[in-house]
MITORVEX-224879 format. One record per residue: residue number from 0; residue in one letter; chain; x, y, z of N, C-alpha, C, O in turn. Coordinates in steps of 0.05 Angstrom, whole numbers. Layout:
REM MITORVEX-224879
ATOM  resi  resn  chain      nX      nY      nZ     caX     caY     caZ      cX      cY      cZ      oX      oY      oZ
ATOM   NUM     A      A       X       Y       Z       X       Y       Z       X       Y       Z       X       Y       Z
...
***
This chain:
REM MITORVEX-224879
ATOM  resi  resn  chain      nX      nY      nZ     caX     caY     caZ      cX      cY      cZ      oX      oY      oZ
ATOM     0     X      A   -1378     991    -788   -1384     977    -813   -1412     967    -814   -1423     956    -795
ATOM     1     X      A   -1423     972    -838   -1454     967    -842   -1454     933    -840   -1438     918    -850
ATOM     2     X      A   -1476     927    -824   -1482     899    -824   -1495     888    -850   -1517     896    -858
ATOM     3     X      A   -1479     871    -863   -1492     859    -891   -1502     833    -886   -1489     814    -878
ATOM     4     X      A   -1529     834    -893   -1542     807    -896   -1549     797    -923   -1560     814    -937
ATOM     5     X      A   -1547     777    -931   -1551     765    -954   -1574     746    -957   -1569     724    -946
ATOM     6     X      A   -1597     749    -969   -1617     731    -974   -1613     718    -999   -1614     731   -1019
ATOM     7     X      A   -1608     690    -998   -1602     676   -1021   -1624     655   -1030   -1636     641   -1013
ATOM     8     X      A   -1629     652   -1053   -1645     631   -1063   -1627     610   -1075   -1615     615   -1095
ATOM     9     X      A   -1624     589   -1064   -1605     567   -1073   -1615     544   -1085   -1633     531   -1074
ATOM    10     X      A   -1605     536   -1108   -1614     511   -1119   -1597     488   -1110   -1575     485   -1121
ATOM    11     X      A   -1604     472   -1093   -1590     452   -1077   -1587     425   -1093   -1601     421   -1114
ATOM    12     X      A   -1572     410   -1085   -1568     381   -1098   -1593     366   -1102   -1596     350   -1120
ATOM    13     X      A   -1610     370   -1086   -1639     354   -1086   -1658     367   -1105   -1682     360   -1106
ATOM    14     X      A   -1647     390   -1122   -1662     402   -1141   -1686     417   -1128   -1707     421   -1141
ATOM    15     X      A   -1683     426   -1104   -1703     441   -1090   -1692     469   -1083   -1667     471   -1082
ATOM    16     X      A   -1707     491   -1079   -1697     515   -1071   -1700     519   -1043   -1718     507   -1031
ATOM    17     X      A   -1684     536   -1031   -1684     543   -1001   -1673     571    -998   -1654     581   -1012
ATOM    18     X      A   -1687     584    -980   -1681     614    -975   -1661     609    -953   -1665     593    -934
ATOM    19     X      A   -1638     624    -957   -1619     625    -934   -1610     655    -927   -1602     669    -946
ATOM    20     X      A   -1613     665    -902   -1604     688    -896   -1575     688    -884   -1572     677    -862
ATOM    21     X      A   -1556     699    -896   -1530     697    -883   -1516     720    -881   -1524     740    -893
ATOM    22     X      A   -1492     721    -866   -1476     743    -864   -1447     737    -865   -1440     714    -859
ATOM    23     X      A   -1430     753    -871   -1402     746    -876   -1392     741    -846   -1400     753    -826
ATOM    24     X      A   -1372     721    -846   -1361     710    -822   -1350     730    -804   -1351     727    -779
ATOM    25     X      A   -1339     752    -816   -1329     778    -800   -1350     792    -782   -1346     805    -762
ATOM    26     X      A   -1374     786    -794   -1397     802    -782   -1412     782    -760   -1433     789    -750
ATOM    27     X      A   -1402     761    -756   -1421     741    -738   -1412     753    -711   -1388     755    -707
ATOM    28     X      A   -1431     760    -694   -1423     767    -665   -1444     753    -647   -1464     766    -639
ATOM    29     X      A   -1441     732    -641   -1460     717    -621   -1457     730    -593   -1440     747    -588
ATOM    30     X      A   -1473     722    -576   -1479     737    -551   -1458     725    -528   -1443     739    -515
ATOM    31     X      A   -1461     700    -526   -1447     686    -504   -1414     691    -510   -1404     695    -532
ATOM    32     X      A   -1400     689    -486   -1370     690    -488   -1360     668    -500   -1341     672    -515
ATOM    33     X      A   -1368     644    -497   -1361     618    -509   -1360     619    -540   -1342     613    -555
ATOM    34     X      A   -1386     629    -548   -1393     631    -575   -1376     653    -589   -1369     651    -612
ATOM    35     X      A   -1368     675    -574   -1352     696    -586   -1325     686    -593   -1314     693    -614
ATOM    36     X      A   -1313     668    -575   -1292     657    -578   -1286     639    -601   -1265     640    -614
ATOM    37     X      A   -1308     622    -606   -1311     604    -630   -1313     623    -657   -1302     618    -678
ATOM    38     X      A   -1329     643    -653   -1333     661    -677   -1306     675    -683   -1302     680    -707
ATOM    39     X      A   -1289     682    -664   -1263     697    -673   -1246     672    -684   -1231     678    -703
ATOM    40     X      A   -1246     649    -676   -1230     629    -688   -1239     624    -716   -1223     623    -735
ATOM    41     X      A   -1267     621    -719   -1275     615    -746   -1271     636    -764   -1266     632    -787
ATOM    42     X      A   -1274     662    -755   -1263     685    -775   -1235     685    -783   -1228     694    -805
ATOM    43     X      A   -1219     675    -764   -1187     677    -770   -1184     650    -791   -1169     653    -810
ATOM    44     X      A   -1195     629    -786   -1196     606    -806   -1205     612    -832   -1193     601    -851
ATOM    45     X      A   -1227     629    -834   -1243     638    -856   -1219     655    -873   -1215     650    -897
ATOM    46     X      A   -1207     672    -862   -1188     693    -875   -1170     673    -885   -1170     672    -910
ATOM    47     X      A   -1153     653    -872   -1132     638    -879   -1141     618    -904   -1126     615    -924
ATOM    48     X      A   -1162     607    -901   -1171     586    -923   -1181     599    -946   -1179     589    -968
ATOM    49     X      A   -1194     623    -942   -1203     637    -965   -1178     648    -985   -1180     649   -1010
ATOM    50     X      A   -1158     655    -971   -1134     662    -986   -1121     639    -997   -1112     641   -1020
ATOM    51     X      A   -1119     618    -985   -1103     591    -996   -1122     584   -1019   -1111     577   -1040
ATOM    52     X      A   -1147     584   -1017   -1171     579   -1037   -1165     593   -1061   -1162     581   -1082
ATOM    53     X      A   -1161     621   -1058   -1159     639   -1080   -1136     631   -1096   -1138     628   -1121
ATOM    54     X      A   -1114     628   -1081   -1088     620   -1095   -1084     595   -1110   -1069     592   -1129
ATOM    55     X      A   -1100     578   -1098   -1104     548   -1111   -1123     552   -1135   -1119     540   -1157
ATOM    56     X      A   -1143     567   -1131   -1162     572   -1155   -1148     585   -1176   -1151     575   -1198
ATOM    57     X      A   -1134     607   -1173   -1122     620   -1195   -1102     604   -1208   -1098     608   -1232
ATOM    58     X      A   -1088     585   -1193   -1068     568   -1206   -1079     547   -1223   -1067     538   -1242
ATOM    59     X      A   -1104     538   -1216   -1113     516   -1230   -1136     520   -1250   -1146     502   -1264
ATOM    60     X      A   -1145     544   -1250   -1167     554   -1272   -1164     576   -1283   -1147     592   -1274
ATOM    61     X      A   -1181     581   -1306   -1176     607   -1319   -1210     619   -1324   -1230     605   -1328
ATOM    62     X      A   -1208     644   -1324   -1235     658   -1324   -1256     648   -1304   -1280     649   -1310
ATOM    63     X      A   -1248     638   -1284   -1264     628   -1260   -1262     648   -1236   -1240     655   -1228
ATOM    64     X      A   -1286     657   -1225   -1284     675   -1199   -1275     659   -1178   -1284     638   -1170
ATOM    65     X      A   -1255     673   -1168   -1239     659   -1149   -1240     675   -1121   -1224     671   -1103
ATOM    66     X      A   -1260     695   -1120   -1262     710   -1095   -1283     700   -1073   -1305     709   -1068
ATOM    67     X      A   -1271     680   -1061   -1287     666   -1041   -1296     685   -1018   -1283     703   -1008
ATOM    68     X      A   -1321     679   -1012   -1335     693    -988   -1346     673    -971   -1360     656    -981
ATOM    69     X      A   -1340     673    -944   -1351     654    -925   -1371     669    -907   -1366     690    -896
ATOM    70     X      A   -1394     654    -906   -1417     664    -896   -1429     645    -873   -1424     621    -872
ATOM    71     X      A   -1443     659    -855   -1456     645    -835   -1487     644    -838   -1499     665    -841
ATOM    72     X      A   -1500     623    -836   -1528     620    -837   -1537     630    -811   -1526     622    -790
ATOM    73     X      A   -1556     649    -812   -1567     661    -789   -1594     644    -774   -1606     651    -754
ATOM    74     X      A   -1599     623    -789   -1620     608    -777   -1608     590    -754   -1593     572    -760
ATOM    75     X      A   -1614     595    -729   -1600     580    -705   -1617     552    -708   -1607     533    -694
ATOM    76     X      A   -1639     546    -722   -1649     521    -720   -1640     502    -746   -1646     478    -749
ATOM    77     X      A   -1626     516    -761   -1613     501    -788   -1594     479    -774   -1579     484    -756
ATOM    78     X      A   -1597     454    -786   -1580     429    -778   -1552     435    -786   -1546     455    -799
ATOM    79     X      A   -1535     417    -778   -1507     419    -781   -1504     413    -812   -1511     392    -823
ATOM    80     X      A   -1491     434    -823   -1486     433    -854   -1465     456    -864   -1463     477    -853
ATOM    81     X      A   -1450     449    -884   -1435     464    -896   -1436     461    -928   -1434     439    -938
ATOM    82     X      A   -1440     483    -944   -1438     477    -972   -1431     499    -988   -1432     522    -979
ATOM    83     X      A   -1422     494   -1017   -1412     515   -1032   -1434     522   -1054   -1445     504   -1065
ATOM    84     X      A   -1439     544   -1059   -1457     552   -1078   -1445     577   -1092   -1421     582   -1088
ATOM    85     X      A   -1459     591   -1108   -1454     617   -1124   -1475     639   -1119   -1498     631   -1115
ATOM    86     X      A   -1469     665   -1120   -1488     686   -1118   -1496     691   -1147   -1487     678   -1166
ATOM    87     X      A   -1512     712   -1149   -1520     716   -1179   -1501     727   -1195   -1506     730   -1218
ATOM    88     X      A   -1477     735   -1186   -1459     745   -1203   -1433     724   -1205   -1411     730   -1215
ATOM    89     X      A   -1440     700   -1196   -1419     676   -1200   -1398     677   -1182   -1376     667   -1188
ATOM    90     X      A   -1403     691   -1157   -1381     694   -1136   -1385     669   -1119   -1407     662   -1112
ATOM    91     X      A   -1364     657   -1114   -1365     628   -1097   -1368     636   -1069   -1354     653   -1058
ATOM    92     X      A   -1389     623   -1057   -1397     627   -1029   -1396     600   -1014   -1405     580   -1024
ATOM    93     X      A   -1386     600    -991   -1385     577    -976   -1402     585    -948   -1397     603    -933
ATOM    94     X      A   -1419     569    -947   -1442     575    -922   -1437     553    -900   -1437     529    -907
ATOM    95     X      A   -1434     561    -875   -1435     544    -852   -1461     551    -834   -1466     574    -828
ATOM    96     X      A   -1475     529    -828   -1494     536    -808   -1480     537    -779   -1458     527    -775
ATOM    97     X      A   -1493     550    -759   -1481     553    -736   -1476     527    -722   -1457     524    -707
ATOM    98     X      A   -1495     505    -727   -1495     481    -712   -1471     468    -725   -1458     454    -710
ATOM    99     X      A   -1464     471    -750   -1439     457    -762   -1412     469    -746   -1394     455    -738
ATOM   100     X      A   -1415     495    -743   -1388     502    -730   -1385     491    -704   -1364     482    -697
ATOM   101     X      A   -1408     492    -688   -1407     483    -663   -1401     454    -658   -1393     445    -636
ATOM   102     X      A   -1406     437    -684   -1400     409    -684   -1370     402    -688   -1362     379    -685
ATOM   103     X      A   -1355     422    -697   -1326     419    -700   -1313     425    -669   -1322     440    -651
ATOM   104     X      A   -1292     410    -669   -1275     409    -644   -1245     427    -643   -1232     432    -623
ATOM   105     X      A   -1242     434    -666   -1219     452    -667   -1214     467    -693   -1229     461    -711
ATOM   106     X      A   -1197     484    -698   -1194     501    -720   -1186     483    -746   -1194     489    -769
ATOM   107     X      A   -1172     463    -742   -1162     444    -765   -1189     432    -777   -1194     434    -801
ATOM   108     X      A   -1205     421    -760   -1231     412    -769   -1246     431    -788   -1253     425    -810
ATOM   109     X      A   -1249     458    -774   -1262     477    -790   -1252     484    -816   -1268     488    -835
ATOM   110     X      A   -1221     486    -818   -1208     490    -842   -1212     469    -863   -1219     474    -887
ATOM   111     X      A   -1208     442    -852   -1215     419    -867   -1241     420    -884   -1242     417    -909
ATOM   112     X      A   -1262     424    -870   -1289     429    -881   -1291     450    -901   -1302     447    -923
ATOM   113     X      A   -1281     473    -891   -1280     495    -912   -1263     491    -935   -1271     499    -957
ATOM   114     X      A   -1241     480    -932   -1224     473    -956   -1237     453    -975   -1233     453    -999
ATOM   115     X      A   -1252     436    -963   -1270     415    -981   -1289     430    -995   -1293     424   -1019
ATOM   116     X      A   -1301     449    -985   -1321     465   -1000   -1312     481   -1023   -1322     483   -1045
ATOM   117     X      A   -1289     492   -1012   -1274     510   -1034   -1267     495   -1056   -1271     504   -1079
ATOM   118     X      A   -1256     471   -1052   -1249     452   -1074   -1271     446   -1093   -1266     443   -1117
ATOM   119     X      A   -1295     443   -1084   -1318     438   -1100   -1318     459   -1124   -1320     451   -1148
ATOM   120     X      A   -1317     484   -1116   -1317     509   -1136   -1295     506   -1155   -1299     508   -1179
ATOM   121     X      A   -1270     503   -1146   -1248     504   -1162   -1249     480   -1182   -1239     483   -1205
ATOM   122     X      A   -1260     458   -1174   -1263     436   -1192   -1288     434   -1209   -1294     414   -1221
ATOM   123     X      A   -1302     458   -1208   -1325     460   -1224   -1349     442   -1220   -1362     435   -1239
ATOM   124     X      A   -1355     433   -1196   -1370     410   -1190   -1401     417   -1193   -1417     400   -1200
ATOM   125     X      A   -1408     443   -1189   -1434     451   -1191   -1443     449   -1223   -1464     438   -1230
ATOM   126     X      A   -1426     459   -1238   -1431     458   -1269   -1432     429   -1279   -1450     421   -1293
ATOM   127     X      A   -1413     417   -1270   -1411     387   -1278   -1435     369   -1267   -1444     351   -1281
ATOM   128     X      A   -1443     375   -1245   -1467     361   -1233   -1490     369   -1247   -1507     351   -1253
ATOM   129     X      A   -1495     394   -1255   -1517     402   -1270   -1519     389   -1299   -1540     381   -1308
ATOM   130     X      A   -1496     387   -1312   -1494     377   -1336   -1500     348   -1337   -1513     338   -1355
ATOM   131     X      A   -1490     333   -1318   -1495     304   -1314   -1528     302   -1309   -1542     285   -1321
ATOM   132     X      A   -1539     320   -1292   -1569     319   -1291   -1586     322   -1317   -1605     307   -1322
ATOM   133     X      A   -1577     340   -1331   -1591     347   -1356   -1587     321   -1376   -1606     311   -1387
ATOM   134     X      A   -1564     315   -1379   -1558     292   -1399   -1573     267   -1389   -1584     252   -1406
ATOM   135     X      A   -1575     260   -1364   -1588     241   -1353   -1621     242   -1357   -1635     223   -1363
ATOM   136     X      A   -1630     265   -1354   -1658     270   -1357   -1667     267   -1383   -1689     256   -1387
ATOM   137     X      A   -1651     275   -1406   -1654     271   -1431   -1658     242   -1438   -1676     235   -1453
ATOM   138     X      A   -1640     224   -1428   -1638     198   -1435   -1662     181   -1423   -1674     164   -1435
ATOM   139     X      A   -1666     188   -1400   -1691     175   -1382   -1717     183   -1399   -1735     166   -1405
ATOM   140     X      A   -1717     207   -1406   -1743     218   -1419   -1746     203   -1447   -1768     196   -1455
ATOM   141     X      A   -1723     199   -1462   -1725     188   -1489   -1732     156   -1484   -1745     145   -1502
ATOM   142     X      A   -1724     145   -1465   -1731     116   -1459   -1760     117   -1451   -1774      99   -1459
ATOM   143     X      A   -1771     134   -1436   -1801     134   -1427   -1818     137   -1453   -1839     124   -1456
ATOM   144     X      A   -1807     156   -1472   -1822     163   -1496   -1822     137   -1516   -1840     133   -1532
ATOM   145     X      A   -1803     123   -1514   -1800     101   -1535   -1819      76   -1524   -1828      59   -1540
ATOM   146     X      A   -1822      77   -1497   -1838      57   -1485   -1866      65   -1486   -1882      50   -1475
ATOM   147     X      A   -1875      87   -1497   -1902      94   -1498   -1913     109   -1474   -1938     109   -1470
ATOM   148     X      A   -1899     121   -1457   -1907     135   -1433   -1921     163   -1445   -1912     175   -1464
ATOM   149     X      A   -1942     171   -1430   -1953     197   -1434   -1937     219   -1426   -1914     215   -1418
ATOM   150     X      A   -1947     241   -1428   -1932     265   -1419   -1923     265   -1389   -1900     269   -1382
ATOM   151     X      A   -1942     259   -1374   -1936     254   -1345   -1914     235   -1337   -1897     240   -1319
ATOM   152     X      A   -1916     212   -1351   -1899     190   -1349   -1869     200   -1359   -1848     194   -1347
ATOM   153     X      A   -1868     213   -1379   -1841     222   -1388   -1830     245   -1371   -1806     247   -1366
ATOM   154     X      A   -1849     263   -1361   -1835     280   -1339   -1825     266   -1316   -1803     272   -1307
ATOM   155     X      A   -1840     248   -1306   -1832     233   -1283   -1804     221   -1289   -1786     223   -1273
ATOM   156     X      A   -1801     208   -1312   -1778     194   -1320   -1755     216   -1319   -1734     212   -1306
ATOM   157     X      A   -1760     237   -1330   -1739     259   -1334   -1731     269   -1303   -1708     272   -1298
ATOM   158     X      A   -1749     274   -1284   -1745     278   -1260   -1726     257   -1247   -1705     264   -1236
ATOM   159     X      A   -1735     231   -1249   -1715     212   -1238   -1687     210   -1252   -1667     203   -1239
ATOM   160     X      A   -1688     218   -1279   -1659     217   -1294   -1643     236   -1283   -1620     231   -1277
ATOM   161     X      A   -1655     262   -1278   -1638     287   -1268   -1626     275   -1239   -1602     276   -1235
ATOM   162     X      A   -1644     264   -1222   -1632     254   -1194   -1611     236   -1197   -1590     239   -1184
ATOM   163     X      A   -1616     217   -1214   -1596     196   -1219   -1570     207   -1232   -1548     198   -1226
ATOM   164     X      A   -1573     227   -1248   -1549     239   -1264   -1537     256   -1240   -1512     256   -1239
ATOM   165     X      A   -1549     269   -1224   -1533     290   -1208   -1520     274   -1184   -1500     284   -1173
ATOM   166     X      A   -1531     252   -1177   -1518     236   -1155   -1497     214   -1166   -1479     205   -1152
ATOM   167     X      A   -1500     207   -1190   -1484     187   -1201   -1451     190   -1194   -1436     173   -1186
ATOM   168     X      A   -1446     216   -1199   -1415     220   -1201   -1411     236   -1171   -1389     243   -1164
ATOM   169     X      A   -1431     241   -1158   -1426     256   -1134   -1409     246   -1116   -1401     262   -1099
ATOM   170     X      A   -1402     219   -1114   -1384     209   -1095   -1357     209   -1104   -1338     207   -1088
ATOM   171     X      A   -1354     211   -1130   -1327     215   -1142   -1321     247   -1136   -1300     253   -1127
ATOM   172     X      A   -1341     264   -1141   -1335     293   -1133   -1329     296   -1108   -1313     314   -1104
ATOM   173     X      A   -1339     281   -1086   -1333     285   -1059   -1302     276   -1055   -1287     290   -1042
ATOM   174     X      A   -1293     255   -1066   -1267     248   -1063   -1247     264   -1075   -1225     269   -1065
ATOM   175     X      A   -1256     275   -1100   -1238     297   -1110   -1235     321   -1095   -1213     332   -1093
ATOM   176     X      A   -1257     330   -1084   -1256     352   -1063   -1242     346   -1039   -1227     363   -1029
ATOM   177     X      A   -1245     320   -1027   -1226     316   -1005   -1196     321   -1013   -1182     335    -998
ATOM   178     X      A   -1185     310   -1035   -1157     309   -1042   -1151     338   -1045   -1132     347   -1032
ATOM   179     X      A   -1165     355   -1061   -1155     381   -1061   -1164     398   -1037   -1151     418   -1032
ATOM   180     X      A   -1182     391   -1022   -1187     405    -997   -1165     398    -975   -1160     414    -957
ATOM   181     X      A   -1151     376    -978   -1129     370    -961   -1105     390    -967   -1092     401    -950
ATOM   182     X      A   -1101     394    -995   -1081     412   -1005   -1087     440    -993   -1070     452    -979
ATOM   183     X      A   -1113     449    -999   -1118     477    -987   -1113     478    -960   -1100     498    -952
ATOM   184     X      A   -1121     460    -941   -1121     460    -914   -1095     464    -901   -1091     478    -881
ATOM   185     X      A   -1075     450    -916   -1046     451    -911   -1034     478    -920   -1019     490    -905
ATOM   186     X      A   -1040     488    -941   -1031     512    -956   -1040     535    -934   -1026     555    -931
ATOM   187     X      A   -1062     533    -920   -1079     552    -901   -1064     552    -877   -1068     571    -861
ATOM   188     X      A   -1046     531    -870   -1031     532    -843   -1044     514    -823   -1037     516    -799
ATOM   189     X      A   -1063     497    -831   -1075     477    -814   -1068     449    -822   -1058     444    -844
ATOM   190     X      A   -1075     430    -805   -1066     404    -805   -1091     386    -818   -1112     383    -804
ATOM   191     X      A   -1089     378    -840   -1114     361    -851   -1114     334    -836   -1136     325    -831
ATOM   192     X      A   -1093     321    -827   -1093     298    -814   -1110     300    -783   -1120     281    -771
ATOM   193     X      A   -1108     328    -776   -1127     330    -751   -1154     335    -760   -1172     324    -749
ATOM   194     X      A   -1159     351    -779   -1182     358    -793   -1201     333    -801   -1225     333    -797
ATOM   195     X      A   -1188     312    -812   -1201     288    -820   -1215     274    -798   -1231     256    -804
ATOM   196     X      A   -1209     279    -773   -1221     268    -752   -1252     273    -752   -1267     257    -741
ATOM   197     X      A   -1260     294    -764   -1287     301    -764   -1303     280    -780   -1327     278    -778
ATOM   198     X      A   -1288     263    -797   -1306     241    -808   -1311     216    -791   -1327     198    -797
ATOM   199     X      A   -1294     218    -766   -1299     196    -748   -1325     200    -730   -1333     181    -716
ATOM   200     X      A   -1338     227    -731   -1361     233    -718   -1388     237    -733   -1409     244    -721
ATOM   201     X      A   -1387     232    -760   -1407     236    -776   -1417     208    -784   -1400     190    -786
ATOM   202     X      A   -1444     203    -789   -1454     178    -800   -1438     168    -825   -1431     184    -842
ATOM   203     X      A   -1432     142    -827   -1422     131    -849   -1443     124    -870   -1461     109    -863
ATOM   204     X      A   -1441     134    -895   -1461     129    -913   -1458      98    -924   -1476      87    -937
ATOM   205     X      A   -1435      88    -917   -1431      59    -929   -1429      62    -957   -1420      82    -968
ATOM   206     X      A   -1438      41    -971   -1439      37   -1000   -1467      32   -1013   -1472      15   -1030
ATOM   207     X      A   -1484      49   -1003   -1513      51   -1011   -1516      61   -1038   -1503      81   -1045
ATOM   208     X      A   -1531      50   -1056   -1539      57   -1081   -1547      89   -1082   -1563      99   -1066
ATOM   209     X      A   -1534     102   -1101   -1536     131   -1104   -1534     147   -1076   -1547     168   -1071
ATOM   210     X      A   -1518     136   -1060   -1513     151   -1036   -1495     174   -1045   -1475     171   -1059
ATOM   211     X      A   -1502     200   -1034   -1488     222   -1044   -1459     226   -1036   -1444     241   -1049
ATOM   212     X      A   -1451     210   -1013   -1427     213   -1007   -1410     186   -1004   -1424     168    -998
ATOM   213     X      A   -1389     181   -1007   -1373     156   -1007   -1369     146    -977   -1371     162    -958
ATOM   214     X      A   -1363     117    -975   -1356     111    -946   -1338     127    -934   -1320     135    -949
ATOM   215     X      A   -1339     134    -910   -1318     147    -893   -1293     137    -896   -1275     153    -899
ATOM   216     X      A   -1288     109    -898   -1262      98    -902   -1248     107    -928   -1224     112    -928
ATOM   217     X      A   -1261     108    -946   -1251     118    -972   -1241     148    -969   -1219     154    -978
ATOM   218     X      A   -1255     164    -956   -1250     194    -955   -1226     194    -937   -1207     209    -944
ATOM   219     X      A   -1224     181    -917   -1200     181    -897   -1179     174    -913   -1159     189    -911
ATOM   220     X      A   -1178     151    -932   -1154     142    -946   -1142     163    -964   -1118     167    -965
ATOM   221     X      A   -1163     176    -979   -1155     196    -994   -1138     219    -983   -1118     228    -995
ATOM   222     X      A   -1146     226    -960   -1136     249    -944   -1107     238    -932   -1087     253    -928
ATOM   223     X      A   -1107     214    -927   -1080     202    -918   -1059     202    -940   -1036     211    -937
ATOM   224     X      A   -1069     193    -962   -1054     191    -985   -1041     216    -995   -1017     217   -1003
ATOM   225     X      A   -1058     238    -994   -1053     265   -1004   -1035     275    -984   -1015     287    -992
ATOM   226     X      A   -1040     273    -958   -1022     283    -936    -993     273    -939    -973     287    -937
ATOM   227     X      A    -993     246    -943    -967     235    -949    -951     245    -969    -926     245    -968
ATOM   228     X      A    -965     254    -992    -950     267   -1016    -942     298   -1007    -924     310   -1019
ATOM   229     X      A    -956     307    -987    -945     333    -977    -928     335    -957    -921     356    -946
ATOM   230     X      A    -917     307    -950    -897     304    -931    -908     305    -903    -892     305    -884
ATOM   231     X      A    -933     305    -899    -947     305    -872    -947     277    -858    -951     258    -873
ATOM   232     X      A    -944     274    -835    -945     250    -820    -963     257    -795    -968     280    -787
ATOM   233     X      A    -973     233    -784    -991     234    -759    -975     246    -738    -985     250    -715
***
């Protein structure tokens, strides 16, 4: 099979661009035996979660690209992260850095993070976040204009407005993705109650103003409530 590498220019939440070179999870072939085992596990999880995500996406949406592709960031220096974006044709991409994969402790945690990212696409969060940013930028710009700001001041106000608008609903989006991600994780054959333990090892954002993620306790409760509705117990 020809090795496929995708170089992507991504518009991230901070309204910055980043170049990411990534390959499909099936083509990730690390050198060490330990990493090879991890790659095999990740590839298996990717297949199961992608299929469950496609099914849920088609059930919940219309005229939306549900052909999920799971990718590995080739930059070994990239910090632990996983995120969802779109390629130039609107295909949903879920990208994991290698540090992120290595930070998980089992397949259930990988599936849980992957299901969460897939949920962002199914719920249309990229488009909704962009619209919130545009609307807030307009409001902040109009306020600056009425207060007599010059062109530079209006532009600064618009930039601030875009940031506030993009982040204002981000915590709600994260909780929505946790809820649907729990459903996807379970449908893929993994246990979200094990997967949520990942939250216990990441920094808690608390309740800071404009924090992009909700407090970990809120996220855990959403997963517990959703799991209970699915008939899952500890």
